[in-house]
C-alpha positions as a Markdown table, in Angstrom:
| # | Residue | x | y | z |
|---|---|---|---|---|
| 1 | Unk | -11.3 | 4.7 | -30.6 |
| 2 | Unk | -8.4 | 3.8 | -28.4 |
| 3 | Unk | -9.4 | 4.0 | -24.8 |
| 4 | Unk | -7.3 | 3.8 | -21.6 |
| 5 | Unk | -9.0 | 2.3 | -18.5 |
| 6 | Unk | -7.3 | 2.9 | -15.2 |
| 7 | Unk | -8.4 | 0.8 | -12.2 |
| 8 | Unk | -9.0 | -2.0 | -14.7 |
| 9 | Unk | -9.0 | -4.7 | -11.9 |
| 10 | Unk | -11.5 | -2.8 | -9.8 |
| 11 | Unk | -15.2 | -3.3 | -9.3 |
| 12 | Unk | -16.3 | -0.9 | -12.1 |
| 13 | Unk | -13.3 | -1.2 | -14.4 |
| 14 | Unk | -13.7 | -5.0 | -14.8 |
| 15 | Unk | -17.3 | -4.6 | -15.8 |
| 16 | Unk | -16.7 | -1.6 | -18.1 |
| 17 | Unk | -13.9 | -3.2 | -20.3 |
| 18 | Unk | -16.2 | -5.8 | -22.1 |
| 19 | Unk | -18.8 | -3.1 | -22.8 |
| 20 | Unk | -16.1 | -0.9 | -24.5 |
| 21 | Unk | -14.8 | -3.8 | -26.5 |
| 22 | Unk | -18.4 | -4.7 | -27.5 |
| 23 | Unk | -18.8 | -1.1 | -28.8 |
| 24 | Unk | -15.8 | -1.7 | -31.1 |
| 25 | Unk | -13.1 | 0.2 | -29.1 |
| 26 | Unk | -9.4 | -0.8 | -28.6 |
| 27 | Unk | -9.0 | -0.9 | -24.8 |
| 28 | Unk | -5.7 | -0.3 | -23.0 |
| 29 | Unk | -6.0 | -1.6 | -19.4 |
| 30 | Unk | -3.7 | 0.0 | -16.9 |
| 31 | Unk | -3.0 | -2.1 | -13.8 |
| 32 | Unk | -0.7 | -1.7 | -10.9 |
| 33 | Unk | 0.2 | -5.4 | -10.9 |
| 34 | Unk | 0.3 | -7.2 | -14.2 |
| 35 | Unk | -0.3 | -10.5 | -12.4 |
| 36 | Unk | -3.9 | -9.3 | -11.7 |
| 37 | Unk | -4.7 | -8.9 | -15.4 |
| 38 | Unk | -7.8 | -10.9 | -16.1 |
| 39 | Unk | -6.7 | -14.2 | -17.7 |
| 40 | Unk | -10.0 | -14.2 | -19.8 |
| 41 | Unk | -8.7 | -11.2 | -21.8 |
| 42 | Unk | -5.2 | -12.4 | -22.6 |
| 43 | Unk | -6.2 | -13.7 | -26.0 |
| 44 | Unk | -8.6 | -10.9 | -26.7 |
| 45 | Unk | -7.2 | -8.9 | -29.7 |
| 46 | Unk | -8.9 | -5.6 | -28.7 |
| 47 | Unk | -7.5 | -5.6 | -25.1 |
| 48 | Unk | -3.9 | -4.8 | -24.0 |
| 49 | Unk | -2.5 | -4.5 | -20.5 |
| 50 | Unk | 0.2 | -2.1 | -19.3 |
| 51 | Unk | 1.6 | -1.8 | -15.8 |
| 52 | Unk | 1.8 | 1.5 | -13.9 |
| 53 | Unk | 1.4 | 3.0 | -10.5 |
| 54 | Unk | 0.0 | 6.5 | -10.3 |
| 55 | Unk | 2.0 | 7.2 | -7.1 |
| 56 | Unk | 5.2 | 6.5 | -9.1 |
| 57 | Unk | 5.3 | 8.9 | -12.2 |
| 58 | Unk | 8.2 | 7.0 | -13.8 |
| 59 | Unk | 6.0 | 4.0 | -14.3 |
| 60 | Unk | 3.5 | 5.9 | -16.4 |
| 61 | Unk | 5.8 | 6.5 | -19.5 |
| 62 | Unk | 4.3 | 3.4 | -21.3 |
| 63 | Unk | 0.9 | 5.0 | -21.7 |
| 64 | Unk | 0.2 | 5.1 | -25.4 |
| 65 | Unk | 0.4 | 8.6 | -26.9 |
| 66 | Unk | -2.4 | 8.0 | -29.4 |
| 67 | Unk | -5.3 | 7.4 | -26.9 |
| 68 | Unk | -8.6 | 9.2 | -27.6 |
| 69 | Unk | -10.4 | 8.7 | -24.2 |
| 70 | Unk | -9.2 | 7.8 | -20.7 |
| 71 | Unk | -11.3 | 6.6 | -17.7 |
| 72 | Unk | -10.1 | 7.6 | -14.3 |
| 73 | Unk | -11.5 | 4.9 | -12.0 |
| 74 | Unk | -8.9 | 5.1 | -9.2 |
| 75 | Unk | -10.2 | 5.8 | -5.7 |
| 76 | Unk | -10.1 | 4.1 | -2.3 |
| 77 | Unk | -12.3 | 3.6 | 0.7 |
| 78 | Unk | -9.3 | 2.8 | 2.9 |
| 79 | Unk | -8.7 | 4.7 | 6.1 |
| 80 | Unk | -5.2 | 3.2 | 6.5 |
| 81 | Unk | -3.3 | 6.3 | 5.8 |
| 82 | Unk | -3.4 | 9.7 | 7.6 |
| 83 | Unk | -2.3 | 11.3 | 4.3 |
| 84 | Unk | -5.2 | 9.7 | 2.4 |
| 85 | Unk | -6.4 | 12.9 | 0.7 |
| 86 | Unk | -2.9 | 13.9 | -0.2 |
| 87 | Unk | -2.2 | 10.5 | -1.8 |
| 88 | Unk | -5.5 | 10.7 | -3.8 |
| 89 | Unk | -4.5 | 14.1 | -5.0 |
| 90 | Unk | -1.0 | 13.0 | -5.9 |
| 91 | Unk | -2.4 | 10.1 | -8.0 |
| 92 | Unk | -4.7 | 12.5 | -9.8 |
| 93 | Unk | -1.9 | 15.0 | -10.4 |
| 94 | Unk | 0.4 | 12.3 | -11.8 |
| 95 | Unk | -2.4 | 11.0 | -14.0 |
| 96 | Unk | -3.1 | 14.5 | -15.4 |
| 97 | Unk | 0.7 | 15.1 | -16.1 |
| 98 | Unk | 1.0 | 11.8 | -17.9 |
| 99 | Unk | -2.2 | 12.4 | -20.0 |
| 100 | Unk | -1.0 | 15.8 | -21.0 |
| 101 | Unk | 1.8 | 14.1 | -22.9 |
| 102 | Unk | -0.7 | 12.2 | -25.0 |
| 103 | Unk | -3.3 | 13.1 | -27.6 |
| 104 | Unk | -6.2 | 12.3 | -25.4 |
| 105 | Unk | -9.3 | 14.3 | -26.1 |
| 106 | Unk | -11.6 | 13.3 | -23.1 |
| 107 | Unk | -11.1 | 12.1 | -19.6 |
| 108 | Unk | -14.1 | 10.5 | -17.9 |
| 109 | Unk | -14.1 | 10.4 | -14.0 |
| 110 | Unk | -16.5 | 8.5 | -11.8 |
| 111 | Unk | -16.9 | 10.5 | -8.6 |
| 112 | Unk | -19.4 | 10.7 | -5.8 |
| 113 | Unk | -22.4 | 13.1 | -5.2 |
| 114 | Unk | -21.0 | 16.0 | -3.2 |
| 115 | Unk | -24.0 | 18.3 | -2.7 |
| 116 | Unk | -24.2 | 18.1 | 1.1 |
| 117 | Unk | -22.4 | 20.9 | 3.0 |
| 118 | Unk | -20.8 | 18.4 | 5.5 |
| 119 | Unk | -18.9 | 16.0 | 3.3 |
| 120 | Unk | -17.1 | 12.9 | 4.5 |
| 121 | Unk | -13.4 | 12.6 | 4.1 |
| 122 | Unk | -13.7 | 10.4 | 1.0 |
| 123 | Unk | -16.3 | 12.7 | -0.7 |
| 124 | Unk | -14.1 | 15.7 | 0.0 |
| 125 | Unk | -11.2 | 13.8 | -1.6 |
| 126 | Unk | -13.3 | 13.0 | -4.7 |
| 127 | Unk | -14.4 | 16.6 | -5.1 |
| 128 | Unk | -10.7 | 17.6 | -4.9 |
| 129 | Unk | -9.8 | 15.1 | -7.6 |
| 130 | Unk | -12.5 | 16.5 | -9.9 |
| 131 | Unk | -10.8 | 19.9 | -9.7 |
| 132 | Unk | -7.3 | 18.5 | -10.2 |
| 133 | Unk | -8.2 | 16.6 | -13.4 |
| 134 | Unk | -9.5 | 19.7 | -15.1 |
| 135 | Unk | -7.1 | 21.2 | -17.6 |
| 136 | Unk | -7.1 | 23.0 | -21.0 |
| 137 | Unk | -5.2 | 20.0 | -22.5 |
| 138 | Unk | -8.3 | 17.8 | -22.7 |
| 139 | Unk | -12.0 | 17.8 | -21.9 |
| 140 | Unk | -13.4 | 16.2 | -18.7 |
| 141 | Unk | -16.7 | 14.4 | -18.2 |
| 142 | Unk | -17.5 | 13.9 | -14.6 |
| 143 | Unk | -20.2 | 11.5 | -13.3 |
| 144 | Unk | -21.1 | 11.7 | -9.7 |
| 145 | Unk | -22.8 | 8.6 | -8.3 |
| 146 | Unk | -24.3 | 7.8 | -5.0 |
| 147 | Unk | -24.8 | 4.3 | -3.6 |
| 148 | Unk | -24.1 | 1.7 | -6.4 |
| 149 | Unk | -26.2 | -1.4 | -6.3 |
| 150 | Unk | -25.1 | -4.6 | -8.0 |
| 151 | Unk | -23.8 | -8.1 | -7.4 |
| 152 | Unk | -20.5 | -7.8 | -5.7 |
| 153 | Unk | -20.7 | -4.1 | -4.8 |
| 154 | Unk | -19.8 | -3.2 | -1.3 |
| 155 | Unk | -23.1 | -1.6 | -0.5 |
| 156 | Unk | -25.0 | -4.6 | -1.9 |
| 157 | Unk | -23.0 | -7.2 | -0.1 |
| 158 | Unk | -23.1 | -5.3 | 3.2 |
| 159 | Unk | -26.8 | -4.9 | 3.0 |
| 160 | Unk | -27.2 | -8.5 | 2.1 |
| 161 | Unk | -25.1 | -9.5 | 5.1 |
| 162 | Unk | -27.3 | -7.4 | 7.4 |
| 163 | Unk | -30.7 | -8.5 | 6.0 |
| 164 | Unk | -30.0 | -12.2 | 5.7 |
| 165 | Unk | -28.4 | -12.6 | 9.1 |
| 166 | Unk | -30.5 | -10.3 | 11.4 |
| 167 | Unk | -34.3 | -10.8 | 11.7 |
| 168 | Unk | -34.4 | -7.9 | 14.2 |
| 169 | Unk | -31.8 | -5.2 | 14.5 |
| 170 | Unk | -31.0 | -2.3 | 16.7 |
| 171 | Unk | -29.2 | 0.0 | 14.3 |
| 172 | Unk | -27.4 | 3.3 | 14.3 |
| 173 | Unk | -29.3 | 6.5 | 13.5 |
| 174 | Unk | -27.5 | 7.0 | 10.2 |
| 175 | Unk | -29.9 | 4.4 | 8.8 |
| 176 | Unk | -32.3 | 7.4 | 8.5 |
| 177 | Unk | -29.9 | 9.2 | 6.1 |
| 178 | Unk | -31.4 | 9.7 | 2.6 |
| 179 | Unk | -29.7 | 8.6 | -0.6 |
| 180 | Unk | -30.6 | 7.7 | -4.2 |
| 181 | Unk | -29.2 | 4.2 | -5.0 |
| 182 | Unk | -28.3 | 3.5 | -8.6 |
| 183 | Unk | -28.0 | 0.2 | -10.4 |
| 184 | Unk | -24.4 | -0.7 | -11.5 |
| 185 | Unk | -25.6 | -1.5 | -15.0 |
| 186 | Unk | -26.9 | 2.1 | -15.2 |
| 187 | Unk | -23.5 | 3.4 | -14.0 |
| 188 | Unk | -21.9 | 1.4 | -16.7 |
| 189 | Unk | -24.3 | 2.7 | -19.3 |
| 190 | Unk | -23.4 | 6.3 | -18.4 |
| 191 | Unk | -19.7 | 5.6 | -18.6 |
| 192 | Unk | -19.7 | 3.6 | -21.8 |
| 193 | Unk | -22.1 | 5.8 | -23.7 |
| 194 | Unk | -20.2 | 9.0 | -22.9 |
| 195 | Unk | -16.9 | 8.0 | -24.6 |
| 196 | Unk | -16.2 | 10.4 | -27.4 |
| 197 | Unk | -19.5 | 12.3 | -26.9 |
| 198 | Unk | -18.6 | 16.0 | -27.5 |
| 199 | Unk | -21.9 | 17.1 | -26.0 |
| 200 | Unk | -20.5 | 16.0 | -22.6 |
| 201 | Unk | -17.1 | 17.7 | -22.8 |
| 202 | Unk | -16.2 | 19.8 | -19.8 |
| 203 | Unk | -19.5 | 18.9 | -18.1 |
| 204 | Unk | -20.4 | 17.4 | -14.7 |
| 205 | Unk | -23.5 | 15.3 | -13.9 |
| 206 | Unk | -25.0 | 13.7 | -10.9 |
| 207 | Unk | -26.3 | 10.3 | -11.7 |
| 208 | Unk | -28.8 | 8.5 | -9.5 |
| 209 | Unk | -31.8 | 6.2 | -9.3 |
| 210 | Unk | -35.4 | 7.2 | -9.5 |
| 211 | Unk | -36.1 | 7.0 | -5.8 |
| 212 | Unk | -35.0 | 8.8 | -2.6 |
| 213 | Unk | -34.7 | 6.2 | 0.1 |
| 214 | Unk | -33.2 | 6.0 | 3.6 |
| 215 | Unk | -30.7 | 3.2 | 4.3 |
| 216 | Unk | -33.4 | 1.7 | 6.6 |
| 217 | Unk | -35.9 | 1.7 | 3.6 |
| 218 | Unk | -33.2 | 0.1 | 1.5 |
| 219 | Unk | -32.7 | -2.7 | 4.0 |
| 220 | Unk | -36.5 | -3.3 | 4.3 |
| 221 | Unk | -37.0 | -3.3 | 0.5 |
| 222 | Unk | -34.0 | -5.6 | 0.1 |
| 223 | Unk | -35.8 | -7.9 | 2.6 |
| 224 | Unk | -39.0 | -7.8 | 0.5 |
| 225 | Unk | -37.1 | -8.9 | -2.6 |
| 226 | Unk | -35.7 | -11.8 | -0.6 |
| 227 | Unk | -39.1 | -12.5 | 0.9 |
| 228 | Unk | -37.8 | -12.0 | 4.4 |
| 229 | Unk | -39.6 | -10.3 | 7.4 |
| 230 | Unk | -37.2 | -7.9 | 9.1 |
| 231 | Unk | -37.6 | -5.4 | 11.9 |
| 232 | Unk | -35.4 | -2.4 | 12.5 |
| 233 | Unk | -35.1 | -0.1 | 15.5 |
| 234 | Unk | -32.8 | 2.9 | 15.1 |
| 235 | Unk | -31.2 | 4.4 | 18.2 |
| 236 | Unk | -29.4 | 7.8 | 18.5 |
| 237 | Unk | -26.9 | 6.7 | 21.1 |
| 238 | Unk | -24.4 | 4.9 | 18.8 |
| 239 | Unk | -21.2 | 6.9 | 18.3 |
| 240 | Unk | -19.4 | 6.6 | 15.0 |
| 241 | Unk | -16.9 | 4.2 | 16.6 |
| 242 | Unk | -19.7 | 2.0 | 18.0 |
| 243 | Unk | -21.4 | 2.1 | 14.6 |
| 244 | Unk | -18.2 | 1.0 | 12.9 |
| 245 | Unk | -17.8 | -1.9 | 15.2 |
| 246 | Unk | -21.5 | -2.8 | 14.7 |
| 247 | Unk | -21.0 | -2.9 | 10.9 |
| 248 | Unk | -17.7 | -4.7 | 11.2 |
| 249 | Unk | -19.1 | -7.6 | 13.4 |
| 250 | Unk | -22.3 | -8.0 | 11.5 |
| 251 | Unk | -20.9 | -7.9 | 7.9 |
| 252 | Unk | -18.0 | -9.1 | 5.9 |
| 253 | Unk | -16.3 | -5.7 | 5.8 |
| 254 | Unk | -13.0 | -4.8 | 7.5 |
| 255 | Unk | -13.0 | -2.4 | 10.4 |
| 256 | Unk | -11.2 | 0.3 | 8.4 |
| 257 | Unk | -13.7 | 0.0 | 5.6 |
| 258 | Unk | -16.6 | 0.0 | 8.1 |
| 259 | Unk | -15.2 | 3.2 | 9.6 |
| 260 | Unk | -15.1 | 4.8 | 6.2 |
| 261 | Unk | -18.6 | 3.7 | 5.3 |
| 262 | Unk | -20.0 | 5.0 | 8.6 |
| 263 | Unk | -18.3 | 8.3 | 7.9 |
| 264 | Unk | -19.9 | 8.5 | 4.4 |
| 265 | Unk | -23.3 | 7.2 | 5.4 |
| 266 | Unk | -23.9 | 10.1 | 7.7 |
| 267 | Unk | -23.9 | 12.3 | 4.6 |
| 268 | Unk | -27.2 | 12.8 | 2.7 |
| 269 | Unk | -26.6 | 11.9 | -1.0 |
| 270 | Unk | -29.2 | 13.5 | -3.1 |
| 271 | Unk | -28.4 | 14.3 | -6.8 |
| 272 | Unk | -29.1 | 17.5 | -8.8 |
| 273 | Unk | -31.4 | 17.1 | -11.8 |
| 274 | Unk | -29.9 | 17.5 | -15.3 |
| 275 | Unk | -30.7 | 16.4 | -18.9 |
| 276 | Unk | -28.1 | 13.5 | -18.9 |
| 277 | Unk | -30.7 | 10.8 | -18.9 |
| 278 | Unk | -32.2 | 12.2 | -22.1 |
| 279 | Unk | -28.9 | 12.9 | -23.7 |
| 280 | Unk | -27.7 | 9.3 | -23.3 |
| 281 | Unk | -31.2 | 7.7 | -23.5 |
| 282 | Unk | -30.9 | 6.0 | -20.1 |
| 283 | Unk | -33.9 | 5.1 | -17.8 |
| 284 | Unk | -32.4 | 4.1 | -14.4 |
| 285 | Unk | -33.8 | 1.0 | -12.7 |
| 286 | Unk | -35.6 | 1.1 | -9.4 |
| 287 | Unk | -33.8 | -0.1 | -6.3 |
| 288 | Unk | -35.9 | -3.3 | -6.2 |
| 289 | Unk | -35.2 | -4.0 | -9.9 |
| 290 | Unk | -31.5 | -3.5 | -9.3 |
| 291 | Unk | -31.5 | -5.9 | -6.3 |
| 292 | Unk | -33.5 | -8.5 | -8.3 |
| 293 | Unk | -31.1 | -8.4 | -11.2 |
| 294 | Unk | -28.1 | -8.7 | -8.9 |
| 295 | Unk | -29.5 | -11.9 | -7.5 |
| 296 | Unk | -30.0 | -13.2 | -11.0 |
| 297 | Unk | -26.3 | -12.8 | -11.6 |
| 298 | Unk | -25.5 | -14.5 | -8.3 |
| 299 | Unk | -27.7 | -17.5 | -9.1 |
| 300 | Unk | -26.1 | -17.8 | -12.5 |
| 301 | Unk | -22.6 | -17.7 | -10.9 |
| 302 | Unk | -21.8 | -14.8 | -13.3 |
| 303 | Unk | -20.5 | -12.1 | -10.9 |
| 304 | Unk | -17.8 | -10.3 | -12.9 |
| 305 | Unk | -16.3 | -8.3 | -10.1 |
| 306 | Unk | -16.6 | -7.9 | -6.3 |
| 307 | Unk | -15.4 | -5.3 | -3.9 |
| 308 | Unk | -14.1 | -8.2 | -1.7 |
| 309 | Unk | -11.4 | -8.8 | -4.3 |
| 310 | Unk | -10.0 | -5.3 | -3.9 |
| 311 | Unk | -6.8 | -5.2 | -1.9 |
| 312 | Unk | -8.5 | -2.7 | 0.5 |
| 313 | Unk | -11.0 | -5.3 | 1.6 |
| 314 | Unk | -8.4 | -6.5 | 4.1 |
| 315 | Unk | -5.9 | -3.7 | 4.3 |
| 316 | Unk | -3.1 | -6.2 | 4.8 |
| 317 | Unk | -1.7 | -7.0 | 1.4 |
| 318 | Unk | -0.4 | -3.5 | 0.4 |
| 319 | Unk | 2.4 | -4.6 | -1.9 |
| 320 | Unk | 2.5 | -6.1 | -5.4 |
| 321 | Unk | 1.4 | -9.7 | -5.6 |
| 322 | Unk | 4.8 | -10.4 | -7.2 |
| 323 | Unk | 6.4 | -10.1 | -3.8 |
| 324 | Unk | 4.4 | -13.1 | -2.5 |
| 325 | Unk | 4.6 | -15.5 | -5.4 |
| 326 | Unk | 7.9 | -16.9 | -4.4 |
| 327 | Unk | 7.3 | -18.7 | -1.1 |
| 328 | Unk | 10.4 | -18.3 | 1.2 |
| 329 | Unk | 12.5 | -21.4 | 2.0 |
| 330 | Unk | 14.6 | -20.2 | 4.9 |
| 331 | Unk | 13.6 | -19.2 | 8.4 |
| 332 | Unk | 10.2 | -20.8 | 7.9 |
| 333 | Unk | 8.1 | -23.6 | 9.5 |
| 334 | Unk | 6.4 | -26.0 | 7.1 |
| 335 | Unk | 3.6 | -28.6 | 7.1 |
| 336 | Unk | 4.1 | -30.7 | 4.0 |
| 337 | Unk | 1.9 | -33.6 | 3.0 |
| 338 | Unk | 1.4 | -35.5 | -0.2 |
| 339 | Unk | -0.9 | -38.3 | -1.4 |
| 340 | Unk | -1.3 | -40.2 | -4.7 |
| 341 | Unk | -4.4 | -39.3 | -6.7 |
| 342 | Unk | -6.4 | -41.2 | -9.4 |
| 343 | Unk | -8.3 | -38.4 | -11.0 |
| 344 | Unk | -6.3 | -35.2 | -11.3 |
| 345 | Unk | -9.3 | -33.3 | -12.9 |
| 346 | Unk | -11.6 | -34.1 | -10.0 |
| 347 | Unk | -8.9 | -33.1 | -7.5 |
| 348 | Unk | -8.4 | -29.8 | -9.3 |
| 349 | Unk | -12.1 | -29.2 | -9.3 |
| 350 | Unk | -12.2 | -29.7 | -5.5 |
| 351 | Unk | -9.2 | -27.4 | -5.0 |
| 352 | Unk | -10.8 | -24.7 | -7.1 |
| 353 | Unk | -14.0 | -24.9 | -5.1 |
| 354 | Unk | -12.3 | -24.6 | -1.7 |
| 355 | Unk | -13.5 | -22.1 | 0.9 |
| 356 | Unk | -16.6 | -20.0 | 0.8 |
| 357 | Unk | -19.8 | -22.0 | 1.0 |
| 358 | Unk | -17.9 | -25.2 | 0.2 |
| 359 | Unk | -15.7 | -24.9 | 3.2 |
| 360 | Unk | -12.3 | -26.4 | 3.7 |
| 361 | Unk | -13.4 | -30.1 | 3.5 |
| 362 | Unk | -12.2 | -31.0 | 7.0 |
| 363 | Unk | -12.5 | -29.5 | 10.5 |
| 364 | Unk | -15.0 | -26.9 | 9.4 |
| 365 | Unk | -15.9 | -25.9 | 13.0 |
| 366 | Unk | -12.2 | -25.2 | 13.7 |
| 367 | Unk | -11.9 | -23.1 | 10.5 |
| 368 | Unk | -14.9 | -21.1 | 11.7 |
| 369 | Unk | -13.4 | -20.7 | 15.2 |
| 370 | Unk | -10.2 | -19.4 | 13.6 |
| 371 | Unk | -12.3 | -17.0 | 11.6 |
| 372 | Unk | -14.1 | -15.7 | 14.7 |
| 373 | Unk | -10.8 | -15.4 | 16.5 |
| 374 | Unk | -9.4 | -13.3 | 13.7 |
| 375 | Unk | -12.5 | -11.1 | 13.7 |
| 376 | Unk | -12.2 | -10.5 | 17.4 |
| 377 | Unk | -8.7 | -9.1 | 17.0 |
| 378 | Unk | -9.6 | -6.8 | 14.1 |
| 379 | Unk | -9.0 | -9.2 | 11.2 |
| 380 | Unk | -11.3 | -10.1 | 8.3 |
| 381 | Unk | -12.5 | -13.5 | 9.5 |
| 382 | Unk | -14.2 | -15.9 | 7.0 |
| 383 | Unk | -17.0 | -13.6 | 6.0 |
| 384 | Unk | -15.6 | -12.4 | 2.7 |
| 385 | Unk | -16.1 | -15.9 | 1.2 |
| 386 | Unk | -15.4 | -16.0 | -2.5 |
| 387 | Unk | -16.8 | -14.3 | -5.6 |
| 388 | Unk | -17.4 | -17.4 | -7.7 |
| 389 | Unk | -18.0 | -20.9 | -6.3 |
| 390 | Unk | -16.0 | -22.5 | -9.1 |
| 391 | Unk | -13.5 | -20.1 | -10.5 |
| 392 | Unk | -10.4 | -18.5 | -9.0 |
| 393 | Unk | -8.2 | -15.8 | -10.4 |
| 394 | Unk | -5.0 | -14.0 | -9.2 |
| 395 | Unk | -6.0 | -11.3 | -6.7 |
| 396 | Unk | -9.3 | -12.9 | -5.6 |
| 397 | Unk | -10.2 | -13.0 | -2.0 |
| 398 | Unk | -10.8 | -16.4 | -0.5 |
| 399 | Unk | -12.1 | -16.3 | 3.0 |
| 400 | Unk | -9.1 | -14.9 | 4.9 |
| 401 | Unk | -6.7 | -15.8 | 2.1 |
| 402 | Unk | -5.7 | -14.0 | -1.1 |
| 403 | Unk | -5.1 | -15.9 | -4.4 |
| 404 | Unk | -1.5 | -15.3 | -5.4 |
| 405 | Unk | -1.2 | -17.9 | -8.2 |
| 406 | Unk | -3.9 | -19.9 | -9.9 |
| 407 | Unk | -3.3 | -22.0 | -13.0 |
| 408 | Unk | -5.3 | -25.1 | -13.8 |
| 409 | Unk | -3.0 | -26.1 | -16.6 |
| 410 | Unk | 0.0 | -26.0 | -14.3 |
| 411 | Unk | -2.2 | -27.6 | -11.6 |
| 412 | Unk | -1.2 | -25.2 | -8.9 |
| 413 | Unk | -3.0 | -22.9 | -6.5 |
| 414 | Unk | -1.1 | -20.6 | -4.1 |
| 415 | Unk | -2.8 | -18.6 | -1.3 |
| 416 | Unk | -1.4 | -15.9 | 1.0 |
| 417 | Unk | -2.9 | -15.4 | 4.5 |
| 418 | Unk | -4.6 | -12.1 | 5.2 |
| 419 | Unk | -5.7 | -13.0 | 8.8 |
| 420 | Unk | -4.0 | -11.3 | 11.7 |
| 421 | Unk | -0.8 | -13.2 | 12.3 |
| 422 | Unk | 2.6 | -12.7 | 14.0 |
| 423 | Unk | 4.2 | -13.5 | 10.7 |
| 424 | Unk | 3.3 | -14.4 | 7.1 |
| 425 | Unk | 1.7 | -17.6 | 5.8 |
| 426 | Unk | 1.2 | -19.4 | 2.5 |
| 427 | Unk | -0.9 | -22.4 | 1.5 |
| 428 | Unk | 0.0 | -24.2 | -1.7 |
| 429 | Unk | -1.8 | -27.0 | -3.6 |
| 430 | Unk | 0.1 | -28.6 | -6.4 |
| 431 | Unk | -0.2 | -31.8 | -8.5 |
| 432 | Unk | 3.0 | -33.4 | -9.7 |
| 433 | Unk | 3.7 | -37.0 | -10.8 |
| 434 | Unk | 0.1 | -38.1 | -10.0 |
| 435 | Unk | 0.5 | -36.8 | -6.5 |
| 436 | Unk | -1.2 | -34.0 | -4.6 |
| 437 | Unk | 1.3 | -31.9 | -2.7 |
| 438 | Unk | 0.0 | -29.7 | 0.0 |
| 439 | Unk | 2.3 | -27.3 | 1.8 |
| 440 | Unk | 1.5 | -24.8 | 4.6 |
| 441 | Unk | 4.4 | -22.3 | 5.1 |
| 442 | Unk | 4.7 | -19.9 | 8.0 |
| 443 | Unk | 7.5 | -17.3 | 8.3 |
| 444 | Unk | 7.4 | -16.2 | 12.0 |
| 445 | Unk | 8.0 | -12.6 | 13.1 |
| 446 | Unk | 10.0 | -12.7 | 16.4 |
| 447 | Unk | 9.3 | -14.8 | 19.4 |
| 448 | Unk | 5.5 | -14.3 | 19.2 |
| 449 | Unk | 5.5 | -15.9 | 15.7 |
| 450 | Unk | 7.3 | -19.0 | 17.0 |
| 451 | Unk | 5.0 | -19.4 | 19.9 |
| 452 | Unk | 2.0 | -19.0 | 17.6 |
| 453 | Unk | 3.3 | -21.8 | 15.3 |
| 454 | Unk | 3.8 | -24.3 | 18.2 |
| 455 | Unk | 0.5 | -23.4 | 19.7 |
| 456 | Unk | -1.4 | -24.3 | 16.6 |
| 457 | Unk | 0.8 | -27.3 | 15.6 |
| 458 | Unk | -1.4 | -29.9 | 17.3 |
| 459 | Unk | -4.4 | -28.8 | 15.2 |
| 460 | Unk | -2.4 | -28.7 | 11.9 |
| 461 | Unk | -1.7 | -32.4 | 12.1 |
| 462 | Unk | -5.3 | -33.6 | 11.7 |
| 463 | Unk | -6.8 | -30.6 | 9.9 |
| 464 | Unk | -4.3 | -30.6 | 7.1 |
| 465 | Unk | -4.2 | -34.4 | 6.9 |
| 466 | Unk | -8.0 | -34.5 | 6.8 |
| 467 | Unk | -8.1 | -31.8 | 4.1 |
| 468 | Unk | -5.6 | -33.6 | 1.8 |
| 469 | Unk | -7.4 | -36.9 | 2.3 |
| 470 | Unk | -10.7 | -35.3 | 1.1 |
| 471 | Unk | -9.0 | -33.5 | -1.9 |
| 472 | Unk | -7.1 | -36.6 | -3.1 |
| 473 | Unk | -10.0 | -39.0 | -3.1 |
């Protein structure tokens, strides 16, 4: 079958695509920014990429007319827009209108469990999208999942941050909220096995793991898997705002995402029983099994996707990556350094490993201080780290940077700053004529931007010099 996957660069989409290809399907991946198309799939004959933005109907005309199945995997945890629910609804309406002009037979949507009477803003939005997608033009299959557990998922990484950093914690009362966590590989099984299955046409199913756990129990069971002793005291006095700040400072999440998560975590997520497990022959993993398998992926450095690579993990880079690839030349401050190199492959290896656990090769304590400062003013700090310790792809997060261009053959890496700044900043590494050329570019915004540049200028001298010395040798 010919299958359209929207949200193809997202956490679920990137993992679903290879499964569909493995099952013999032709996959059309729709992305908002073609530069974020996975380089690993460029030569894959069963995968094609098309560009489109569901907030811009005119960009959707290149959807093939002969698709059989379409996955709608577009949703956001961002709180950045007051019109969030309207924008989600608009995307769904535009998707439906575009699909009605094709021969598609089935649309599969991954939603959230919405059985509680008091739903969060995001769960209300997902429920609204479910209704919008329904039409007589095609059949819908809707899967409603709760907490998804897998390497790189937001819930997994946030729980990991909390458990591994805090031996004892005084936590908000929403840790007593009940939920049914589901392994990401089970989510993918439901999604991939449902393609073209007429038994599931115009049906909706809650999908969930075999256990009902509170968030507190999830934290403690996670600690057991990691062989850590942890103690948790829940208190009723934390307001949603204080809870959001608690989550923001303890974990790698942004404040906006933390606020959204707190809003959702106050809602009990218990699924309704159905026969879907028997229909698709799926036996969901236990929570501990899901956590253990996630760490196997981490230890093998084989994490396919991470929520941290989503543009909403920072909330700063809202535009297409195209806009940032061409570093401005005028009205900017620059710190340029170059050094001869003897082994270009070794230098490239070091560049591609920069950040995360490796660090920035020089002045590590100063980089950390800059990260703490960013966190204190509402930025993302250094806690996002990186998805892979050795690989970089366009769109990946890298501490408080975003990868804008990464090409080992062209021996060039370009990063765009997502920390809080009175301006915009780029950091480029490039090898030409057996020389490593390192350029930090800052485009100031007003007087504050110029004052910022001159205030950090004394540190740039030895930090950037020390960094290039380490990279070039």
